[in-house]
DSSP file (Angstrom, degrees, kcal/mol; ACC not computed):
  #  RESIDUE AA STRUCTURE BP1 BP2  ACC     N-H-->O    O-->H-N    N-H-->O    O-->H-N    TCO  KAPPA ALPHA  PHI   PSI    X-CA   Y-CA   Z-CA
    1    1 A X              0   0    0      0, 0.0     2,-0.5     0, 0.0   101,-0.0   0.000 360.0 360.0 360.0 133.5 -140.0  -37.3 -223.5
    2    2 A X        -     0   0    0      5,-0.1     7,-0.1     1,-0.1     5,-0.1  -0.922 360.0-174.9-113.8 132.5 -139.7  -33.6 -224.3
    3    3 A X        +     0   0    0     -2,-0.5    10,-0.1     2,-0.0    -1,-0.1   0.229  47.1 128.0-102.8  11.4 -136.7  -31.4 -223.5
    4    4 A X  S >  S-     0   0    0      1,-0.1     3,-1.4     2,-0.1    -2,-0.1  -0.343  73.4 -91.1 -67.7 147.8 -138.5  -28.3 -224.7
    5    5 A X  T 3  S+     0   0    0      1,-0.3    -1,-0.1     2,-0.1    -2,-0.0  -0.326 114.6  21.5 -57.6 139.4 -138.6  -25.3 -222.3
    6    6 A X  T 3  S+     0   0    0      3,-0.1    -1,-0.3    -3,-0.1    -2,-0.1   0.692  78.7 138.0  76.0  18.9 -141.8  -25.4 -220.2
    7    7 A X    <   -     0   0    0     -3,-1.4    -5,-0.1     2,-0.1    -2,-0.1   0.496  66.7-124.6 -77.7  -1.7 -142.2  -29.1 -220.7
    8    8 A X        +     0   0    0      1,-0.3     2,-0.3    36,-0.1    -1,-0.1   0.654  61.0 143.4  69.3  17.1 -143.1  -29.5 -217.0
    9    9 A X        -     0   0    0     -7,-0.1    35,-0.3     2,-0.1    -1,-0.3  -0.702  53.4-134.6 -83.9 142.6 -140.4  -32.1 -216.4
   10   10 A X  S    S+     0   0    0     -2,-0.3    11,-3.1    -3,-0.1     2,-0.3   0.276  81.8  62.3 -83.2  14.7 -138.9  -31.7 -212.9
   11   11 A X  E     -A   20   0A   0      9,-0.2     2,-0.4    34,-0.1     9,-0.2  -0.965  61.9-155.9-136.6 155.4 -135.3  -32.1 -214.2
   12   12 A X  E     -A   19   0A   0      7,-2.4     7,-2.6    -2,-0.3     2,-0.3  -0.976  24.7-118.1-127.7 144.6 -133.0  -30.3 -216.6
   13   13 A X  E     -A   18   0A   0     -2,-0.4     2,-0.3     5,-0.2     5,-0.2  -0.619  31.1-176.9 -83.1 138.2 -130.1  -31.8 -218.5
   14   14 A X  E >   -A   17   0A   0      3,-3.2     3,-0.9    -2,-0.3    83,-0.2  -0.780  42.1-101.2-123.5 171.2 -126.6  -30.4 -217.8
   15   15 A X  T 3  S+     0   0    0     -2,-0.3    82,-0.3     1,-0.2     3,-0.1   0.841 122.0  33.0 -62.7 -33.1 -123.3  -31.3 -219.4
   16   16 A X  T 3  S-     0   0    0     80,-0.1    79,-2.1    81,-0.1     2,-0.3   0.217 131.5 -51.8-111.9  14.2 -122.3  -33.5 -216.5
   17   17 A X  E <  S-AB  14  94A   0     -3,-0.9    -3,-3.2    77,-0.3     2,-0.4  -0.991  72.7 -51.1 156.1-145.9 -125.6  -34.9 -215.4
   18   18 A X  E     -AB  13  93A   0     75,-2.3    75,-3.4    -2,-0.3     2,-0.5  -0.985  28.1-146.0-135.0 140.5 -129.1  -33.8 -214.4
   19   19 A X  E     -AB  12  92A   0     -7,-2.6    -7,-2.4    -2,-0.4     2,-0.4  -0.948  27.0-170.7-105.5 124.0 -130.5  -31.3 -211.9
   20   20 A X  E     -AB  11  91A   0     71,-2.8    71,-2.7    -2,-0.5     2,-0.4  -0.929  18.9-140.6-122.5 139.4 -133.8  -32.5 -210.4
   21   21 A X  E     - B   0  90A   0    -11,-3.1    25,-2.7    -2,-0.4     2,-0.4  -0.827  23.8-167.2 -95.7 134.0 -136.4  -30.8 -208.3
   22   22 A X  E     -cB  46  89A   0     67,-2.9    67,-2.9    -2,-0.4     2,-0.7  -0.972  20.6-152.4-126.9 135.6 -137.8  -33.0 -205.5
   23   23 A X  E     -cB  47  88A   0     23,-3.1    25,-2.4    -2,-0.4     2,-0.3  -0.936  32.5-154.5-102.6 109.6 -140.9  -32.4 -203.2
   24   24 A X  E     -c   48   0A   0     63,-3.4     2,-0.5    -2,-0.7    25,-0.2  -0.624  21.8-169.0 -96.4 143.1 -139.9  -34.4 -200.1
   25   25 A X  E >   -c   49   0A   0     23,-1.6    25,-2.0    -2,-0.3     3,-0.6  -0.900  16.0-157.2-124.9 100.8 -142.1  -36.1 -197.5
   26   26 A X  T 3  S+     0   0    0     -2,-0.5    27,-0.2     1,-0.2    25,-0.2  -0.392  78.4  24.2 -72.8 158.9 -140.1  -37.2 -194.5
   27   27 A X  T 3  S+     0   0    0     25,-2.1    24,-0.3    23,-0.2    -1,-0.2   0.882  77.7 151.4  51.2  43.8 -141.6  -40.0 -192.3
   28   28 A X    <   -     0   0    0     22,-3.3    23,-0.2    -3,-0.6    -1,-0.1   0.330  64.3-110.2 -86.3   6.6 -143.6  -41.1 -195.3
   29   29 A X  S    S+     0   0    0     21,-0.3     2,-0.3    22,-0.2    22,-0.2   0.004  90.3  21.1  92.0 -30.3 -143.7  -44.7 -194.2
   30   30 A X  S    S-     0   0    0     20,-0.1     2,-0.7     2,-0.1    -2,-0.2  -0.967  85.0 -98.0-158.7 166.9 -141.4  -46.0 -196.9
   31   31 A X        +     0   0    0     -2,-0.3     2,-0.3    19,-0.2    19,-0.2  -0.858  64.8 130.2 -95.4 115.2 -138.7  -44.9 -199.4
   32   32 A X  E     -D   49   0A   0     17,-2.3    17,-2.9    -2,-0.7     2,-0.6  -0.994  56.3-126.6-161.2 154.1 -140.4  -44.3 -202.8
   33   33 A X  E     -D   48   0A   0     -2,-0.3    15,-0.3    15,-0.2     3,-0.1  -0.954  23.0-168.5-104.2 123.0 -140.8  -41.9 -205.7
   34   34 A X  E     -     0   0A   0     13,-3.4     2,-0.3    -2,-0.6    14,-0.1   0.148  44.3 -93.7-102.5  18.0 -144.5  -41.4 -206.2
   35   35 A X  E     -     0   0A   0     12,-0.4    12,-3.0    77,-0.1     2,-0.4  -0.770  62.3 -35.2 111.9-155.4 -144.4  -39.7 -209.6
   36   36 A X  E     -D   46   0A   0     74,-0.4     2,-0.3    71,-0.3    10,-0.2  -0.918  50.8-169.6-116.1 136.8 -144.4  -36.0 -210.6
   37   37 A X  E     -D   45   0A   0      8,-2.9     8,-2.4    -2,-0.4     2,-0.4  -0.939  22.7-120.8-125.9 146.5 -146.3  -33.3 -208.8
   38   38 A X  E     -D   44   0A   0     -2,-0.3     6,-0.3     6,-0.2     2,-0.2  -0.712  27.7-142.1 -84.7 134.9 -147.1  -29.6 -209.7
   39   39 A X    >   -     0   0    0      4,-3.4     3,-1.8    -2,-0.4    -1,-0.0  -0.532  25.5-106.3 -91.4 163.6 -145.7  -27.0 -207.3
   40   40 A X  T 3  S+     0   0    0      1,-0.3    -1,-0.1    -2,-0.2     4,-0.0   0.754 117.6  57.0 -60.9 -26.7 -147.6  -23.9 -206.4
   41   41 A X  T 3  S-     0   0    0      2,-0.1    -1,-0.3     1,-0.0     3,-0.1   0.334 122.8-100.2 -90.8   8.7 -145.2  -21.7 -208.4
   42   42 A X  S <  S+     0   0    0     -3,-1.8    -2,-0.1     1,-0.4     2,-0.1   0.244  87.4 117.0  95.6 -14.6 -145.9  -23.6 -211.6
   43   43 A X        -     0   0    0     -5,-0.1    -4,-3.4     1,-0.0    -1,-0.4  -0.318  57.9-131.2 -76.7 169.0 -142.8  -25.8 -211.6
   44   44 A X  E     - D   0  38A   0    -35,-0.3     2,-0.3    -6,-0.3    -6,-0.2  -0.844  21.8-172.5-118.4 161.7 -143.0  -29.5 -211.3
   45   45 A X  E     - D   0  37A   0     -8,-2.4    -8,-2.9    -2,-0.3     2,-0.4  -0.985  33.5-101.0-147.9 153.9 -141.1  -31.9 -208.9
   46   46 A X  E     -cD  22  36A   0    -25,-2.7   -23,-3.1    -2,-0.3     2,-0.8  -0.666  39.6-133.3 -71.2 131.6 -140.5  -35.6 -208.3
   47   47 A X  E     +c   23   0A   0    -12,-3.0   -13,-3.4    -2,-0.4   -12,-0.4  -0.815  37.0 172.7 -91.3 113.4 -142.8  -36.5 -205.4
   48   48 A X  E     -cD  24  33A   0    -25,-2.4   -23,-1.6    -2,-0.8     2,-0.4  -0.928  18.4-166.2-127.4 146.9 -140.6  -38.5 -203.0
   49   49 A X  E     -cD  25  32A   0    -17,-2.9   -17,-2.3    -2,-0.4     2,-0.3  -0.975   1.8-168.6-129.4 146.9 -141.1  -40.0 -199.6
   50   50 A X        -     0   0    0    -25,-2.0   -22,-3.3    -2,-0.4   -21,-0.3  -0.952  25.0-132.7-130.6 153.7 -138.6  -41.4 -197.1
   51   51 A X  S    S+     0   0    0     -2,-0.3   -22,-0.2   -24,-0.3     2,-0.1   0.697  80.0  84.7 -80.5 -19.2 -139.2  -43.3 -193.9
   52   52 A X  S    S-     0   0    0      6,-0.1   -25,-2.1     1,-0.1   -24,-0.2  -0.440  83.0-105.5 -85.7 158.9 -136.8  -41.3 -191.8
   53   53 A X        -     0   0    0    -27,-0.2     2,-1.8    -2,-0.1     6,-0.5  -0.394  33.3-105.9 -77.7 157.8 -137.5  -38.1 -190.0
   54   54 A X  S    S+     0   0    0      4,-0.2     2,-0.4     5,-0.1    -1,-0.1  -0.545  76.9 120.3 -84.5  73.2 -136.1  -34.7 -191.2
   55   55 A X  S >  S-     0   0    0     -2,-1.8     3,-2.1     1,-0.1     4,-0.2  -1.000  73.5  -2.3-139.5 140.4 -133.5  -34.3 -188.5
   56   56 A X  T 3  S-     0   0    0     -2,-0.4    -1,-0.1     1,-0.3    -2,-0.1   0.777 122.8 -64.8  54.3  31.0 -129.7  -34.0 -188.7
   57   57 A X  T 3> S+     0   0    0     27,-0.1     4,-2.2     1,-0.1    -1,-0.3   0.555 102.4 128.6  75.5   6.3 -129.8  -34.4 -192.5
   58   58 A X  H <> S+     0   0    0     -3,-2.1     4,-2.2     1,-0.2    -4,-0.2   0.903  72.6  47.5 -64.6 -41.2 -131.1  -38.0 -192.3
   59   59 A X  H  > S+     0   0    0     -6,-0.5     4,-2.6     2,-0.2    -1,-0.2   0.901 111.3  51.4 -67.4 -39.2 -134.0  -37.4 -194.7
   60   60 A X  H  > S+     0   0    0      2,-0.2     4,-2.4     1,-0.2    -2,-0.2   0.907 110.8  48.6 -62.8 -41.1 -131.7  -35.6 -197.2
   61   61 A X  H  X S+     0   0    0     -4,-2.2     4,-2.1     2,-0.2    -1,-0.2   0.898 111.9  49.0 -64.8 -40.5 -129.3  -38.5 -197.1
   62   62 A X  H  X S+     0   0    0     -4,-2.2     4,-2.3     2,-0.2    -2,-0.2   0.892 111.1  50.2 -66.6 -39.1 -132.2  -41.0 -197.6
   63   63 A X  H  X S+     0   0    0     -4,-2.6     4,-2.9     2,-0.2     5,-0.2   0.914 109.1  51.7 -63.1 -43.1 -133.5  -38.9 -200.5
   64   64 A X  H  X S+     0   0    0     -4,-2.4     4,-2.3     1,-0.2    -2,-0.2   0.911 111.2  47.4 -60.6 -42.3 -130.0  -38.8 -202.1
   65   65 A X  H  X S+     0   0    0     -4,-2.1     4,-2.1     2,-0.2    -1,-0.2   0.902 112.4  49.8 -65.4 -41.4 -129.8  -42.6 -201.8
   66   66 A X  H  X S+     0   0    0     -4,-2.3     4,-2.2     2,-0.2    -2,-0.2   0.912 112.0  47.4 -63.7 -44.1 -133.3  -43.0 -203.3
   67   67 A X  H  X S+     0   0    0     -4,-2.9     4,-2.4     2,-0.2    -2,-0.2   0.892 109.7  53.5 -64.6 -40.2 -132.5  -40.7 -206.2
   68   68 A X  H  X>S+     0   0    0     -4,-2.3     5,-2.3    -5,-0.2     4,-1.1   0.925 110.0  47.6 -60.6 -44.5 -129.2  -42.6 -206.9
   69   69 A X  H  <5S+     0   0    0     -4,-2.1     3,-0.5     1,-0.2    -2,-0.2   0.925 112.8  48.6 -62.8 -44.6 -131.0  -45.9 -207.1
   70   70 A X  H  <5S+     0   0    0     -4,-2.2    -1,-0.2     1,-0.2    -2,-0.2   0.859 115.8  43.9 -63.5 -35.7 -133.7  -44.5 -209.4
   71   71 A X  H  <5S-     0   0    0     -4,-2.4    -1,-0.2    -5,-0.2    -2,-0.2   0.560 109.5-121.0 -88.0  -9.3 -131.0  -42.9 -211.7
   72   72 A X  T  <5S+     0   0    0     -4,-1.1     2,-0.3    -3,-0.5    -3,-0.2   0.835  72.6 117.2  73.6  32.5 -128.8  -46.0 -211.7
   73   73 A X  S   <S-     0   0    0     -5,-2.3    -1,-0.3    -6,-0.2     2,-0.1  -0.807  72.6 -86.7-126.2 168.1 -125.8  -44.1 -210.2
   74   74 A X    >   -     0   0    0     -2,-0.3     3,-2.4     1,-0.1     4,-0.1  -0.471  35.7-120.9 -72.3 144.5 -123.7  -44.3 -207.1
   75   75 A X  G >  S+     0   0    0      1,-0.3     3,-1.6     2,-0.2    -1,-0.1   0.798 112.0  66.8 -55.7 -28.5 -125.0  -42.4 -204.0
   76   76 A X  G 3  S+     0   0    0      1,-0.3    -1,-0.3   -11,-0.0   -11,-0.0   0.640  92.2  62.5 -67.6 -12.6 -121.7  -40.4 -204.0
   77   77 A X  G <  S+     0   0    0     -3,-2.4    17,-2.9   -13,-0.1     2,-0.5   0.263  85.8  89.3 -96.6  11.0 -122.8  -38.9 -207.4
   78   78 A X  E <   -E   93   0A   0     -3,-1.6     2,-0.4    15,-0.2    15,-0.2  -0.944  56.4-175.8-111.2 126.9 -125.8  -37.2 -205.9
   79   79 A X  E     -E   92   0A   0     13,-2.5    13,-3.0    -2,-0.5     2,-0.6  -0.983  25.2-131.0-126.9 129.1 -125.3  -33.7 -204.5
   80   80 A X  E     +E   91   0A   0     -2,-0.4    11,-0.3    11,-0.2     3,-0.1  -0.679  26.5 177.6 -75.7 119.9 -127.9  -31.5 -202.7
   81   81 A X  E     -     0   0A   0      9,-3.3     2,-0.3    -2,-0.6    10,-0.2   0.842  60.0 -11.3 -92.9 -39.9 -127.8  -28.1 -204.3
   82   82 A X  E    S+E   90   0A   0      8,-1.5     8,-2.3     1,-0.1    -1,-0.3  -0.987 103.5  55.1-157.5 160.7 -130.6  -26.3 -202.4
   83   83 A X    >   +     0   0    0     -2,-0.3     3,-0.9     6,-0.2    -1,-0.1   0.750  47.9 157.7  88.0  26.1 -133.4  -26.8 -200.0
   84   84 A X  T 3  S+     0   0    0      1,-0.3   -24,-0.1    -3,-0.1   -27,-0.1   0.824  82.4  27.2 -54.2 -34.9 -131.6  -28.5 -197.2
   85   85 A X  T 3  S+     0   0    0      3,-0.1    -1,-0.3   -25,-0.0     2,-0.2   0.415 113.5  75.5-110.1   1.5 -134.2  -27.5 -194.6
   86   86 A X  S <  S-     0   0    0     -3,-0.9   -62,-0.1     2,-0.2    -4,-0.0  -0.525  82.0-117.8-106.0 176.0 -137.3  -27.2 -196.8
   87   87 A X  S    S+     0   0    0     -2,-0.2   -63,-3.4     1,-0.1     2,-0.6   0.765  99.9  68.5 -83.6 -26.6 -139.5  -29.7 -198.5
   88   88 A X  E    S+B   23   0A   0    -65,-0.2     2,-0.3   -67,-0.0   -65,-0.2  -0.853  71.6 173.1 -97.2 121.8 -138.7  -28.6 -202.0
   89   89 A X  E     -B   22   0A   0    -67,-2.9   -67,-2.9    -2,-0.6     2,-0.4  -0.834  27.7-141.7-128.2 159.7 -135.1  -29.5 -202.9
   90   90 A X  E     -BE  21  82A   0     -8,-2.3    -9,-3.3    -2,-0.3    -8,-1.5  -0.993  21.1-175.3-124.9 128.5 -132.8  -29.5 -205.8
   91   91 A X  E     -BE  20  80A   0    -71,-2.7   -71,-2.8    -2,-0.4     2,-0.5  -0.932  19.7-140.6-122.7 145.6 -130.2  -32.3 -206.4
   92   92 A X  E     -BE  19  79A   0    -13,-3.0   -13,-2.5    -2,-0.4     2,-0.7  -0.931  13.0-161.6-101.8 126.8 -127.5  -32.7 -209.0
   93   93 A X  E     -BE  18  78A   0    -75,-3.4   -75,-2.3    -2,-0.5     2,-0.3  -0.934  14.8-148.3-107.8 109.1 -127.2  -36.3 -210.3
   94   94 A X  E     +B   17   0A   0    -17,-2.9     2,-0.3    -2,-0.7   -77,-0.3  -0.616  52.4  63.6 -85.7 134.2 -123.8  -36.6 -211.9
   95   95 A X  S    S-     0   0    0    -79,-2.1     2,-0.6    -2,-0.3     3,-0.1  -0.969  96.0 -12.1 152.5-162.0 -123.4  -39.0 -214.9
   96   96 A X     >  -     0   0    0     -2,-0.3     4,-2.6     1,-0.2     5,-0.2  -0.573  57.6-152.8 -70.2 113.4 -124.6  -39.4 -218.4
   97   97 A X  H  > S+     0   0    0     -2,-0.6     4,-2.5   -82,-0.3     5,-0.2   0.867  91.8  50.4 -61.1 -37.7 -127.5  -36.9 -218.7
   98   98 A X  H  > S+     0   0    0      2,-0.2     4,-2.0     1,-0.2    -1,-0.2   0.912 112.8  46.6 -66.4 -41.2 -129.4  -38.8 -221.4
   99   99 A X  H  > S+     0   0    0      2,-0.2     4,-2.0     1,-0.2    -2,-0.2   0.926 114.5  46.4 -66.4 -45.4 -129.2  -42.1 -219.4
  100  100 A X  H  X S+     0   0    0     -4,-2.6     4,-2.5     1,-0.2     5,-0.2   0.931 112.9  49.6 -63.5 -45.6 -130.3  -40.5 -216.1
  101  101 A X  H  X S+     0   0    0     -4,-2.5     4,-2.0    -5,-0.2    -1,-0.2   0.882 109.0  53.1 -61.9 -38.2 -133.1  -38.6 -217.8
  102  102 A X  H  < S+     0   0    0     -4,-2.0     4,-0.5    -5,-0.2    -1,-0.2   0.897 110.5  47.1 -64.6 -39.2 -134.3  -41.8 -219.5
  103  103 A X  H >< S+     0   0    0     -4,-2.0     3,-1.0     1,-0.2    -2,-0.2   0.909 113.4  47.8 -68.0 -41.3 -134.4  -43.6 -216.1
  104  104 A X  H >< S+     0   0    0     -4,-2.5     3,-2.3     1,-0.2     4,-0.3   0.805  96.9  72.6 -68.4 -28.7 -136.3  -40.7 -214.5
  105  105 A X  G >< S+     0   0    0     -4,-2.0     3,-1.7     1,-0.3     4,-0.4   0.739  80.6  74.2 -60.6 -21.7 -138.7  -40.6 -217.3
  106  106 A X  G <  S+     0   0    0     -3,-1.0     3,-0.5    -4,-0.5    -1,-0.3   0.725  89.4  59.2 -62.4 -20.7 -140.2  -43.8 -216.0
  107  107 A X  G X  S+     0   0    0     -3,-2.3     3,-1.0     1,-0.2   -71,-0.3   0.562  83.3  82.1 -85.6  -8.4 -141.8  -41.7 -213.2
  108  108 A X  T <  S+     0   0    0     -3,-1.7    -1,-0.2    -4,-0.3   -72,-0.2   0.838  92.3  48.6 -62.2 -32.8 -143.7  -39.6 -215.7
  109  109 A X  T 3  S+     0   0    0     -3,-0.5    -1,-0.2    -4,-0.4    -2,-0.1   0.516  88.6 110.9 -87.8  -4.7 -146.4  -42.2 -216.0
  110  110 A X  S <  S-     0   0    0     -3,-1.0     2,-0.8     1,-0.1   -74,-0.4  -0.327  82.9-101.4 -69.8 153.0 -146.8  -42.6 -212.2
  111  111 A X        +     0   0    0      1,-0.1    -1,-0.1   -76,-0.1    -2,-0.1  -0.660  47.5 168.1 -75.8 109.0 -150.0  -41.4 -210.5
  112  112 A X        +     0   0    0     -2,-0.8     2,-0.6    -4,-0.1   -74,-0.2   0.064  31.0 121.6-112.1  23.2 -148.9  -38.1 -209.0
  113  113 A X              0   0    0      1,-0.2   -76,-0.1   -76,-0.1    -2,-0.0  -0.767 360.0 360.0 -89.4 124.0 -152.4  -36.8 -208.1
  114  114 A X              0   0    0     -2,-0.6    -1,-0.2     0, 0.0   -77,-0.1   0.396 360.0 360.0 130.7 360.0 -152.7  -36.1 -204.4
């Protein structure tokens, strides 16, 4: 795992946790993280899908719960920072940044083509 600038990881370490970029697909049939995807602007994001529709914040809540499970933290420690109404979102995962990053690193090897 590389923390070097431009390493194409969709998360950055902060003093109190990790900030992660997510490309969301609501009504994706199931709740899952499908790996890492490249965005049009050159950034990368975790590719995530949730089964609920994007209405009344339900998809954002489902994404927060999914991220919490993946990071091994309580859902209350996940905060939506930006992108509430868009598909590309930014979340803060509060906790030990090294531990959270290590858990998220498991998605680096996932097939994210498509």
